[in-house]
PAZAPA-4460 file (N, C-alpha, C; in steps of 0.05 Angstrom, whole numbers, plus 32768, in hexadecimal, padded with zeros to 4 digits):
% residues 179
    n_x    n_y    n_z   ca_x   ca_y   ca_z    c_x    c_y    c_z   seq   type   mol
   7E77   7EFB   7F20   7E90   7EF3   7F2A   7EA4   7F0B   7F29     1      M     A
   7EB4   7F0E   7F3D   7EC8   7F24   7F3E   7EE1   7F1A   7F2F     2      D     A
   7EE4   7F22   7F16   7EFB   7F19   7F07   7F15   7F23   7F12     3      T     A
   7F15   7F3A   7F20   7F2E   7F44   7F2C   7F39   7F31   7F40     4      A     A
   7F28   7F21   7F4D   7F31   7F0F   7F62   7F39   7EF3   7F57     5      A     A
   7F34   7EEF   7F3D   7F39   7ED5   7F31   7F57   7ECD   7F32     6      T     A
   7F5C   7EB6   7F3E   7F77   7EAB   7F3D   7F8B   7EB8   7F51     7      G     A
   7F81   7EC7   7F64   7F93   7ED4   7F77   7F9A   7EC2   7F8E     8      L     A
   7FB3   7EC4   7F97   7FBD   7EB6   7FAE   7FC8   7ECC   7FC1     9      T     A
   7FBE   7ECB   7FDA   7FC8   7EDE   7FEF   7FD9   7ECE   8002    10      F     A
   7FF1   7EDA   8009   8002   7ECD   801C   8014   7EE2   8029    11      R     A
   8021   7EDB   803F   8034   7EED   804B   804E   7EEC   803C    12      D     A
   805B   7F03   8038   8075   7F04   802B   808A   7EF5   803B    13      A     A
   809E   7EEB   802C   80B5   7EDF   8039   80CE   7EED   802E    14      V     A
   80E5   7EE8   803A   80FE   7EF5   8033   8103   7EF3   8015    15      D     A
   80FD   7EDD   8009   8103   7ED9   7FEC   80F2   7EEB   7FDA    16      A     A
   80DD   7EF8   7FE5   80CC   7F0A   7FD6   80D6   7F26   7FD4    17      D     A
   80EA   7F2D   7FE4   80F3   7F49   7FE7   80F8   7F57   7FCC    18      V     A
   8108   7F4B   7FBB   810F   7F59   7FA2   80F6   7F5D   7F90    19      D     A
   80E5   7F49   7F8E   80CC   7F4C   7F7E   80BA   7F61   7F8A    20      A     A
   80B8   7F62   7FA5   80A7   7F76   7FB1   80B2   7F93   7FAE    21      L     A
   80CC   7F96   7FB1   80D7   7FB1   7FAC   80D2   7FBA   7F90    22      V     A
   80D6   7FA8   7F7C   80D1   7FAE   7F60   80B4   7FB6   7F5C    23      A     A
   80A2   7FA6   7F67   8085   7FAC   7F65   807E   7FC7   7F70    24      L     A
   8087   7FCD   7F88   8080   7FE6   7F96   808C   7FFE   7F86    25      I     A
   80A5   7FFB   7F7E   80B1   8011   7F6E   80A2   8015   7F54    26      E     A
   809A   7FFF   7F46   808C   8002   7F2D   8071   800F   7F2F    27      S     A
   8064   800C   7F46   8049   8017   7F4B   804A   8035   7F51    28      A     A
   8060   803F   7F5B   8061   805A   7F65   8076   806D   7F58    29      Y     A
   808B   8062   7F4E   80A2   8073   7F45   80A9   806D   7F28    30      R     A
   80B3   8082   7F1B   80BE   807F   7F01   80A9   807C   7EEB    31      G     A
   80B2   8079   7ED3   80A0   8078   7EBC   808E   805F   7EBC    32      D     A
   8098   8049   7EC7   8087   8031   7EC8   806E   8035   7ED8    33      S     A
   8070   8046   7EED   8059   804B   7EFE   8043   805B   7EEF    34      S     A
   8049   8068   7EDA   8036   8078   7ECB   8022   8066   7EBC    35      R     A
   8028   804D   7EB9   8015   803A   7EAD   7FFC   8037   7EBE    36      T     A
   7FFF   8039   7ED8   7FE8   8037   7EEA   7FE0   8053   7EF3    37      G     A
   7FCE   8054   7F06   7FC4   806E   7F10   7FCE   8075   7F2B    38      W     A
   7FDE   8064   7F38   7FE7   806A   7F53   8002   8077   7F54    39      T     A
   800C   807F   7F3D   8027   808B   7F3C   802B   80A3   7F4E    40      T     A
   8042   80A5   7F59   804A   80BD   7F68   8061   80CB   7F59    41      E     A
   8066   80C3   7F40   807D   80CD   7F31   807D   80EB   7F2D    42      A     A
   8066   80F8   7F2D   8065   8115   7F2A   806B   8124   7F44    43      D     A
   8069   8116   7F5B   806E   8124   7F74   8087   811B   7F83    44      I     A
   8090   8102   7F7C   80A8   80F7   7F89   80B9   80E8   7F75    45      L     A
   80D3   80EC   7F77   80E6   80DD   7F68   80F6   80CC   7F7B    46      E     A
   8108   80BC   7F71   8118   80AB   7F82   8108   8092   7F8A    47      G     A
   8111   8085   7F9F   8105   806C   7FA7   80EC   806F   7FB8    48      Q     A
   80DB   805B   7FB7   80C3   8059   7FC8   80C9   8048   7FE0    49      R     A
   80D9   8033   7FDC   80E1   8021   7FF1   80FC   8014   7FE9    50      T     A
   8106   8003   7FFA   811E   7FF5   7FF4   811D   7FD9   8001    51      D     A
   8130   7FC8   7FFB   8130   7FAD   8005   8130   7FAC   8023    52      A     A
   813F   7FBE   8030   8140   7FBF   804D   8124   7FC5   8059    53      E     A
   8116   7FD8   804D   80FC   7FDF   8057   80E8   7FC9   8054    54      G     A
   80E8   7FBC   803D   80D6   7FA5   8039   80DC   7F8E   804B    55      V     A
   80F6   7F88   804E   80FE   7F72   8060   80F6   7F78   807D    56      L     A
   80F8   7F91   8085   80F1   7F99   80A1   80D3   7F93   80A6    57      A     A
   80C2   7F98   8092   80A5   7F93   8095   80A1   7F75   8097    58      V     A
   80AF   7F65   8086   80AC   7F48   8086   80B4   7F3D   80A1    59      I     A
   80CA   7F47   80AC   80D5   7F3C   80C5   80C7   7F46   80DF    60      K     A
   80B8   7F5C   80DD   80AC   7F68   80F5   8096   7F55   8100    61      S     A
   8097   7F50   811A   8083   7F3D   8126   8067   7F49   8126    62      P     A
   8064   7F63   8123   804A   7F70   8123   803F   7F77   8107    63      D     A
   804E   7F6E   80F2   8046   7F74   80D7   8043   7F5C   80C6    64      S     A
   8034   7F60   80B1   8031   7F4C   809B   8035   7F5C   8081    65      R     A
   8043   7F50   806E   8044   7F5C   8054   8034   7F48   8042    66      L     A
   801B   7F4F   803F   8009   7F3E   802F   8011   7F3F   8012    67      L     A
   8017   7F28   8006   8020   7F27   7FEB   800B   7F19   7FDA    68      T     A
   8006   7F24   7FC3   7FF1   7F1A   7FB2   7FFE   7F10   7F98    69      V     A
   7FF7   7EF7   7F91   8002   7EEB   7F79   7FEB   7EE2   7F67    70      E     A
   7FF2   7EE2   7F4D   7FE0   7ED6   7F39   7FF3   7EC6   7F26    71      R     A
   7FEC   7EAD   7F23   7FFD   7E9C   7F12   801A   7E9C   7F1A    72      D     A
   801F   7E9C   7F35   803A   7E9B   7F3F   804A   7EB4   7F3E    73      G     A
   803E   7ECA   7F35   804C   7EE4   7F33   8041   7EF7   7F47    74      T     A
   8053   7F05   7F56   804A   7F19   7F69   803F   7F31   7F59    75      V     A
   8026   7F38   7F5F   8019   7F4E   7F50   8010   7F65   7F63    76      I     A
   8010   7F60   7F7D   8007   7F75   7F90   8011   7F6E   7FAC    77      A     A
   8010   7F82   7FBD   8017   7F7E   7FD9   800C   7F94   7FEA    78      C     A
   800B   7F8F   8004   8004   7FA4   8018   800E   7F9C   8033    79      C     A
   8016   7FB0   8042   801F   7FAC   805E   8007   7FAF   8071    80      Q     A
   8007   7F9D   8084   7FF4   7F9E   809A   8005   7F9E   80B4    81      L     A
   8000   7FB2   80C5   8010   7FB4   80DE   7FFD   7FB7   80F5    82      E     A
   8000   7FA6   8109   7FEF   7FA7   8121   7FF9   7FBD   8133    83      H     A
   7FE8   7FD0   8139   7FEF   7FE6   814A   7FDA   7FE9   8160    84      R     A
   7FD7   7FD4   8170   7FC5   7FD5   8186   7FA8   7FD3   817D    85      G     A
   7F99   7FE8   8181   7F7C   7FE8   817B   7F76   7FE9   815D    86      A     A
   7F8A   7FEE   814C   7F86   7FF1   8130   7F9D   7FE4   8120    87      Y     A
   7F98   7FE0   8107   7FAD   7FD6   80F5   7FB4   7FED   80E2    88      A     A
   7FCD   7FEE   80DA   7FD7   8001   80C7   7FDA   7FF4   80AC    89      Y     A
   7FD0   8001   8097   7FD1   7FF7   807B   7FE4   8008   806C    90      F     A
   7FF8   7FFB   805F   800C   800B   8050   8019   7FFA   803B    91      G     A
   802D   8005   802E   803D   7FF8   8019   802B   7FEA   8005    92      M     A
   8014   7FF6   7FFE   8001   7FEA   7FEB   800A   7FEF   7FCF    93      F     A
   800D   7FDA   7FC0   8015   7FDC   7FA4   8008   7FC7   7F93    94      A     A
   7FFF   7FCF   7F7C   7FF4   7FBD   7F68   8003   7FC2   7F4E    95      V     A
   800B   7FAE   7F41   8019   7FB0   7F27   800B   7FC5   7F16    96      S     A
   801A   7FD9   7F0B   800D   7FEE   7EFB   7FFC   7FE3   7EE4    97      P     A
   8005   7FCD   7ED8   7FF7   7FC3   7EC0   7FDC   7FB6   7EC8    98      R     A
   7FD8   7FB1   7EE2   7FBF   7FA5   7EEC   7FAD   7FB8   7EFA    99      L     A
   7FB6   7FD1   7EFD   7FA6   7FE5   7F0C   7F8D   7FED   7EFC   100      Q     A
   7F78   7FF4   7F0A   7F60   7FFD   7EFD   7F4C   7FE7   7EF7   101      G     A
   7F52   7FCE   7EFF   7F41   7FB8   7EF8   7F32   7FAC   7F10   102      A     A
   7F34   7FBA   7F27   7F26   7FB1   7F3F   7F37   7FA0   7F52   103      G     A
   7F50   7F9C   7F4C   7F61   7F8B   7F5D   7F66   7F99   7F78   104      L     A
   7F6A   7FB3   7F78   7F6F   7FC1   7F91   7F58   7FBE   7FA5   105      G     A
   7F3F   7FBE   7F9C   7F28   7FBA   7FAD   7F29   7F9F   7FBB   106      K     A
   7F30   7F8B   7FAB   7F31   7F70   7FB5   7F47   7F6D   7FCB   107      V     A
   7F5E   7F79   7FC5   7F75   7F77   7FD8   7F6F   7F86   7FF2   108      I     A
   7F64   7F9E   7FF0   7F60   7FAD   8009   7F4A   7F9F   801A   109      I     A
   7F36   7F93   800D   7F22   7F85   801C   7F2E   7F6D   802A   110      A     A
   7F40   7F5F   801D   7F4E   7F48   8029   7F60   7F52   8040   111      E     A
   7F6D   7F68   803C   7F7E   7F73   8052   7F6E   7F7A   806A   112      A     A
   7F57   7F87   8066   7F45   7F8E   807C   7F3B   7F75   808B   113      E     A
   7F33   7F60   807B   7F2A   7F47   8087   7F41   7F3A   8098   114      R     A
   7F59   7F3A   808C   7F70   7F2D   809A   7F76   7F3C   80B4   115      A     A
   7F75   7F57   80B4   7F7B   7F66   80CC   7F67   7F61   80E1   116      A     A
   7F4D   7F60   80DA   7F38   7F5A   80ED   7F3C   7F3E   80F9   117      R     A
   7F40   7F2B   80E8   7F42   7F0F   80F2   7F5C   7F09   8101   118      E     A
   7F72   7F14   80F8   7F8C   7F0F   8104   7F8F   7F1D   811F   119      T     A
   7F87   7F36   8120   7F8D   7F46   8137   7F74   7F50   8146   120      W     A
   7F5C   7F4C   813B   7F44   7F55   8148   7F40   7F73   8148   121      G     A
   7F4E   7F81   8136   7F4C   7F9E   8136   7F32   7FA8   812B   122      V     A
   7F2A   7FC0   8133   7F11   7FCB   812A   7F15   7FE3   8117   123      R     A
   7F2E   7FEB   8112   7F34   8001   8100   7F4D   7FFB   80EF   124      E     A
   7F4D   8006   80D7   7F64   8005   80C6   7F6C   8023   80C2   125      M     A
   7F86   8028   80C5   7F91   8043   80C1   7FA5   8042   80AA   126      H     A
   7FA8   8058   809C   7FBC   805B   8088   7FC3   8078   8085   127      M     A
   7FDA   807E   8079   7FE0   8099   8073   7FE5   809B   8054   128      T     A
   7FDB   80B1   8049   7FDD   80B6   802C   7FE7   80D3   8029   129      V     A
   7FF8   80D6   8015   8002   80F1   800F   7FE9   8102   8008   130      I     A
   7FE6   8118   8016   7FCD   8128   8015   7FC6   8133   7FF9   131      S     A
   7FDA   8137   7FE8   7FD5   8142   7FCE   7FCB   812C   7FBA   132      V     A
   7FCA   8114   7FC3   7FC1   80FD   7FB2   7FA3   80FB   7FB3   133      R     A
   7F95   810F   7FAA   7F78   8110   7FAC   7F6A   80F8   7F9F   134      E     A
   7F74   80EF   7F88   7F67   80D9   7F7A   7F6A   80BF   7F8A   135      D     A
   7F81   80BB   7F97   7F85   80A4   7FA7   7F74   80A5   7FC1   136      L     A
   7F73   80BC   7FCD   7F62   80C0   7FE5   7F45   80BB   7FDE   137      I     A
   7F3C   80C5   7FC8   7F20   80C0   7FBF   7F1B   80A2   7FBC   138      A     A
   7F2F   8093   7FB1   7F2B   8076   7FAE   7F28   8069   7FC9   139      W     A
   7F38   8071   7FDD   7F36   8066   7FF8   7F1B   806E   8004   140      Y     A
   7F12   8086   8000   7EF8   808E   800B   7EE2   807D   7FFF   141      E     A
   7EE3   8075   7FE6   7ECF   8063   7FDB   7ED0   8048   7FE7   142      R     A
   7EE6   8040   7FF4   7EE9   8027   8002   7EE1   802A   8020   143      R     A
   7ED8   8042   8028   7ECF   8045   8044   7EE2   8053   8056   144      G     A
   7EF9   805C   804C   7F0C   806B   805D   7F03   8088   805F   145      Y     A
   7F09   8094   8076   7F02   80B0   8079   7F1B   80C1   807F   146      R     A
   7F1B   80D9   8074   7F31   80EB   807A   7F2E   80F5   8096   147      R     A
   7F44   80F8   80A4   7F44   8101   80BF   7F4D   811E   80C2   148      T     A
   7F5B   8128   80AE   7F67   8143   80B0   7F81   8143   80C0   149      G     A
   7F88   812C   80CB   7FA1   812A   80DB   7FB8   8126   80C9   150      R     A
   7FCA   8139   80C9   7FE1   8139   80B7   7FFB   8134   80C6   151      M     A
   800E   8127   80B8   8029   8124   80C2   803B   812D   80AB   152      T     A
   8052   8138   80B2   8064   8143   809D   8071   812D   808C   153      P     A
   8076   8134   8073   8085   8122   8062   80A2   8124   806B   154      F     A
   80B1   810E   806A   80CD   810E   8073   80E0   811A   805F   155      P     A
   80DD   8134   805A   80EF   8142   8047   810C   813D   8050   156      Y     A
   811D   8138   803D   813A   8134   8043   8141   8117   8047   157      G     A
   812E   8106   804A   8133   80E9   804E   812D   80DB   8034   158      D     A
   8141   80D7   8023   813C   80CC   8008   8133   80B0   8008   159      E     A
   8132   80A2   801F   8127   8087   8020   8109   8088   8019   160      R     A
   80FC   80A0   801C   80E0   80A3   8016   80DB   80B1   7FFB   161      F     A
   80F0   80B6   7FED   80EE   80C4   7FD3   80F8   80E0   7FD4   162      G     A
   80FA   80EC   7FBD   8104   8108   7FBA   80EC   8119   7FB2   163      I     A
   80E1   8129   7FC4   80C9   8139   7FBE   80CE   814C   7FA7   164      P     A
   80B9   814F   7F97   80BA   8162   7F80   80A9   817A   7F86   165      Q     A
   809E   817C   7F9E   808E   8193   7FA7   8091   8197   7FC5   166      R     A
   808A   81AE   7FCE   8090   81B5   7FEA   8078   81B1   7FFD   167      A     A
   8061   81A8   7FF3   8049   81A6   8003   8040   818A   800A   168      D     A
   8053   8177   800B   804C   815C   8011   8049   8156   802F   169      L     A
   8034   8148   8035   802F   813F   8051   801D   8127   804F   170      Q     A
   801B   8118   8065   800B   8100   8065   7FF1   8106   8075   171      F     A
   7FDB   80FC   806A   7FC1   80FE   8079   7FB9   80E2   8082   172      E     A
   7FB0   80E1   809B   7FA6   80C8   80A6   7F8A   80C2   809C   173      L     A
   7F86   80AA   8091   7F6B   80A0   8089   7F65   8089   809B   174      L     A
   7F4B   8087   80A3   7F43   8072   80B6   7F29   8065   80AC   175      V     A
   7F27   804B   80B0   7F0E   803C   80AA   7F08   802B   80C2   176      K     A
   7EEF   802C   80CA   7EE5   8019   80DE   7EE0   7FFE   80D0   177      E     A
   7EEA   7FE9   80DC   7EE6   7FCE   80D1   7ECF   7FC1   80DF   178      L     A
   7EBC   7FB8   80CF   7EA3   7FAB   80DB   7EA9   7F90   80E7   179      A     A
***
């Protein structure tokens, strides 16, 4: 039995979830709390990862879903799914730092892929990852994603995405064919 999946509830986020989701996403990527888990970006980016307006925009978008994961009534993880024609975009993935490393991420990404296939009939999932995040990219590769070498620049100067602590940040496109 997959104990990581025990007691999970998957649902689409609603407006009332915004504050909890912002707190979750920030805790998984920024500041000292993020160092509890392994997905921290605290050494490469300071400042915010997202804000209430950004999360609400995903919830309200007709082409997006913000999949929210609960255990015992508490939001413990989330991810964005966005329909982009022939493929779905996967983003805003966060798991509570205290629960990272126990297999929960694998369960959530598998559910996200299933939901994208069934909801939109897409055959590919795309995502972008900061290219210096080798450990995170390797984790996605073990889930079947492949590096494309296609890079887009990091939005330096736009503090809505954080305050870079190094000058070599860019995003790499990762792609997975969905069976």
